C-alpha positions, 0 to 999 in steps of 0.5 A: 041087649045081648053080647056077642063074641067073635072068634078066630080060626082057632075058636079063640075069642078075639072081641066081645061086643053088645048087640041086638037081642037074639030074634029082635027084628027076626034076624039071627044076630050071630049069623048077622054079626058073623057075616058082617065081620067075616068071623064066627060069631057066638052069643055070650051071657054076661049073667052066666059063670060055671054053667050058673045064671046069677039072676036065676035065668037059663045059663048060656054057654057055661061062661061068659066069653072074654077075650083069649077064651076058647070056644068049645063046639062040642060042649058049646061052651066058652072056656077061659085060658088055663092059668096053670099047667097042673090045673084041671078042667071041670067038665061041668062048669068049664072052669079050671080048678087047682089040683090042690084043695084051697085051705079055708 
């Protein structure tokens, strides 16, 4: 079971679906689903956050896509919406970080 994100013309995620595993039945499912829906489709990993796979697998596209996330083609990453104007994007994790250190 794999997950796929559909993107609008601005590379914003509009929907995430469960689909067939990549390469299953010899089909490129990103392309198949994208052609079927008339949208760009990108596979996303449910187990990836901040560039780390939580089950010791290979991280995929930095973060699991959700509606409203942006897909960055250069980074090949899904980036969540910026929560506050002052927050800074961590280029390694593609997650937003507060400019103020969180107290312990």
